[in-house]
N, C-alpha and C positions, 0 to 999 in steps of 0.2 A: 196658417199652417199648410205646409206642402204635403200633398198626399199622392203617393205613387202606387200603382197596382202591385199587389203581392202575388198575382197570378204567376205560377211557375213557368208559364210559356213566355213571360215578358223578359226580354234581354235588353239591357241598356249598354251602350258603347261609348267610351271616351277615347278620343284619338290623341296620341302624343306625336306631334309633328317635329321630326328630327331628320328630315330628308330621307336618305337611304336607310336610316336606322329607325324610321317611324314604325309605330305599332299601335294596336288597340288594347284597351282594357275592357274586357267583357264582364258584365255584372248581372247576376240573376240567380235564381234558385234552381238547383238541379243540373247545373252545367257539368258537374263532375261525372255524371252518369250518361252523358250524351256524347257519343263518338263524334258528332258534328262539331262539338266545341273545339276539337283538336284537328280539324281539317285545315288544309291550306297552310300547313307549317312546312319547314324545310324537309325535303325528302331524305330519307336515310333507311338503312336496313335495320338499325338498332336504336334503342332508346334506353336511357338509364334514369330510373326514378330515385331521387335522393329524398329521404324522409327521416323521421326520428322515431324513437321507440314508443313515444306516446301517440303520435298521429298515425303511424303505419297501421296499427290494428284497426283503426276506424275507417281509413280511406284508401289505403294503398291498393287493395285488390279491386276496388271500384275504379280507380284511375287506370290500373293495368287493363281491365276489361275494355275501357273506352279507347285507349291508345293502341291496343292490339289490332284494331282495324286499320291502323296506319303504319305499324312497324312490325317486321317479322319477328324480331327478338326484343323482348322487354325485360330488362334486368333491374335490380335494385341494390341500394346500399343504405343501411340504417345508421344514423348517428345517435349518440347519447343526447338526451333532451336537456336543454337549459343554456342560459347565457354563459355559464362557467365553462362550457365546452366549445365555445366559439374560438378555437385555437388551431395552431399548426397541426397538432396531433389529429384533431377531427378532420381538418381539411385533407390531410394525407390519407384518411380512410377513403375519401372519394377518389383521389388519384390512384390509390392501390387497386380499387375496384375497376377503374377504367383501364388501367394497364394490364391487370391480370386477366381481364376478360376480353382482351384484344379489341377494345373500342377504337374507333378511328376519328378523324377530324370532321366527319359528318354526323357522328352520334349526337342525338339530341338529349340534353339533360332536362328533367322535369323536377322543379323544386316544390315538393309537397309538404307544407308546414307553415310555421310562423316566420318571423323575421330572421331568426338565427339560421334556419335551414335555407331561406332564400338568399341571405347574404353569402353564405358559404358556397352554395351551389353556383351562384353567379360568379364568385371569385374563381372557383374551380373551372367553370366554363371559359372565363377570360384567359386563364393560364394554360389549360390543357391543350397541347399541340398549337399553342399561340391563338387559341380561340375556337370554340365550338358553340353551336346554337343552344340556347336554353329557354325554357318556358316557366313562368312563375304561376304556381297554383296555390295561392295563399289561403290558409285555413284559420287565421286569426284576424280579428278586426284591425289590430295595429298593422299587420302586414298588408291587408287589403286597402287601407286608406293611406299608407305611407311607404313602408320599406320595400314592397314589391315593385313600386313604381319609380322610374327615374334612373335606374341603372347604377346606383351606388352598391358596390359589393365590397366586403371586407371581413377580416377577423380582428379580434381584440389583441392588445398587448397588455401585459400587467401594468404598464405605466399610462395606458390610454386606450379609450374605446374606439374601435374602427380605424385604427391608425395604419393598418396594413391592408391595402386593397386596390381596387381598380374601378374606373367607370366602364361599365359594360352593359349594354341594353339587352333586355330579353326580346324574344320574338313576339311574345304575347303575354298578357296577364289575364288569368281566368279566375274571377272572384265568384265562387259559388257561395251565395249567402246562406245556404242551408248548413254549411259547415260550422257556422256560428252557433248553431243549436247545441253543439257539444262543448262549447267553450266555457271553461270555468268562470264564475262571476268575477274573480280577481283579474283574469286575463281580459274579460270584456271591459272592465273599468280601465285597465291599462291602455286598451285601444282607444277608448274615448278621449284620453289625453291628446292623442294625435289628431282626433277630430276637432277638439276644442281649439287647438292652436291655429287652425286656419281662419277662425273668426277675427281675433285681434290683429292678425298680420295682413289680412286680405279682404275680408267680407263681413262687415258688421251686421248685415242682414242675416247671414248664416249664423253669426253669434246669437242674434235674437232667436233664431229658429232652434238652435241647440238648447238654449235656456227653456224655451217653451216645450220642448220635446224630450228633455232629459229622462223623465220617468218612462216614456215610451221606449227610449233607447235602452235603458237598463232592463226593461221588461222584454226586450228583443222583439218588439213589434215590427213585423216584416217591412212595412212601407217606410217606417222611420229609419230602419237600418239601411234600406235601399237608397234612400235620399242622402243619408250621411255619407255612405261610401261613394256614391256618384259625385256629390258636390265636392268632397275632399279630393277625389281623383281629378276633377275638372280644374280645381285650383292648382294642384301640384303639376298637372300636365301643362297648364299655361306658363307656370314659372320655369319648369324644366325646358320647355320649348324655346324659351328666351335665353336660358343660361344653363346648358347641359352640365358643364363642368365646374359649376359653383365659383365662377370668377367674380360674381357680384350679386345679382338679384337673388339667386338660389339660396344664398346664405340665410335669407329670412325664414326659410323652412326650418331652421334650427332654433326657433324661438323656444326658450326653456332648456335647450340642450347643453349649453355651456355649464350651467349649474348642475343639470341633471347628470351629465357624464361624469362630473366630479364626484357626485354622490355615488354613482355606480362603481367607479374605480376605488373610491375611498372606503366603501363598505365591503367591497369584494363583489365581483360580478355574480349576479343571481340573488343577492340578499334582498334587493328591491328589484321588481320588474322594471324594464326600461320605461314603460309608460308611467309607472309610479314616480320614477325619478324625474321624468319630463314634466309631469303634472306639477310636482312641487317646484321644479325649476322654473316653470312659467310664472308661478306666484312670486318667486324670488326675482325674476327678470322684470316683472311688472312693478314690484316694489322698488327696484333700482330705477326704473323709468319714472316712478313717482318722485323719488329723491332727486332726480335730475330735472324735474319740472315738466316732463313730457306728458304725464297723465295726472289726474287728480286722485284723491283718496277714494272717491266713489268708484272710479274705474278699477282701482286695485281691489276693492272689496267685491266688485262684480266678478272679476276673474277668480278671486279666492273662493267665493261662494260656489261658483260653477264647478271649479275643480273638486271642491269638497262634495258637491252634489253628485259628482260622477263616481264617488267612492274612492277618491285618491287622497293621499296625504298632502297636507298643506304646511306642516311643520317640518323643517329640514332636520336631518340627523346631525348629531355631533360626531365629527370624524376624528377629532383629536382633543382630548380633555385639556391638554396643556397649551396648544396653539391651534385652535379650531379654524379660525379665519386664515391663518398661515397655511394650513393644510389644504383648504379649499383653493386658495390662490395658487399654490404650487401646482396643483392638479389642473387647474384651469389654464395655466400657462402652456400646458401640453395640448390644449385644444387646437384643432386644425385651423380655426379662424384666427388664432393668435398671430400677431405680426411683430417680428423682432422682439418677442418676449412680452409685448403688450397684449393684454386680454381684450378681445373685442366681443361685445355682447349684442345680441339681437334684442332691441328695445322697441316698445310700441308707443304710439302717440295718441291712441284713443280714437283715431279716425278711420281705423281699418287699414293702416299701413305700418310698416316697420322700418327701422334704420339700424345699420351696423355701426357701432362706435365703441370707443373705449370709455373708461371711467377711472377716477383716482382710486388707487388701492385702498386708501383709508375709508373712502365712501363705500366701496364694495365690502370691506370688512364689517362696516356697520350694518349693512344689509344682511350679511351672513349671520351675524350674531342676533340681529332682530328676528330673522327667519327661524333660527334655531330656538328662540325663546318664546315665540308666539303660541 
């Protein structure tokens, strides 16, 4: 078992090597209240904090106090909370605030919240005046281990998740582990889905560790969370450093996401949390891997039990009573990894590596119906 210090003075750093766009992920407790956490960022006269109506009452004033040491003017814009609001309308709230308050191309945006806030702030930063700097300050486990890292920014479309966006890297990611204390249990479990995914695709030793420490993670044991966040970020940083724009290797980070995104779109954004859909999607993707002979039934049961132990659903929802598998397949053909209409899945081989490949529709349909019936 790996044990890391829970001392609030301990700060861990993970570096993402992208040449001129390189940056660090800072991980520790109490970073939000330390003005030093926000030193050595791009110089500007003003900053804009983007948050939502749930996170702002908890952390906005604390962030404001810390960054006021570096910016003469600190303003804010609040978005409605939830995946259902990851839309053009919400994105325009950010643009409206930036334009109406005379912000310029040096203004630094700070994304304070979970994955939805981070994705929309990053997209706004990429587009406003053709690019302004931004900083990720993720307050959910899912955002700390995945969505805040790597520069993917986007909004949803009714036909597909994250289909409208840009690759745009932050200046820094600041993960204050203390913000996880206020995270609802359901949101914590959703974040654990993105922690679990790194094991089957990249590090079976980490998968062993997650299994041994699941109770500690769900109990918010500080050293367990610190290790989970750091190792997840290390794996993602290594992958992103080799394939920033998802031309090949980076696609493995979407393990479970092809099925998961179909669940989110088919049920309506927000009905299931993203991590819940991904957790179930990982079980479905592993089941497909087993049907293709890549893993055995024991590995499938291992993944399923771990997802269930995290408090996540392992039974897929029925999206259409008349043609359920057809509905799933039509939604998955809109996935960004699809190639000329062929659905490509991130599949695992049980050795800590993953492969991107297609599968016959008939076989995928069998997996879908089996997953909905277990």
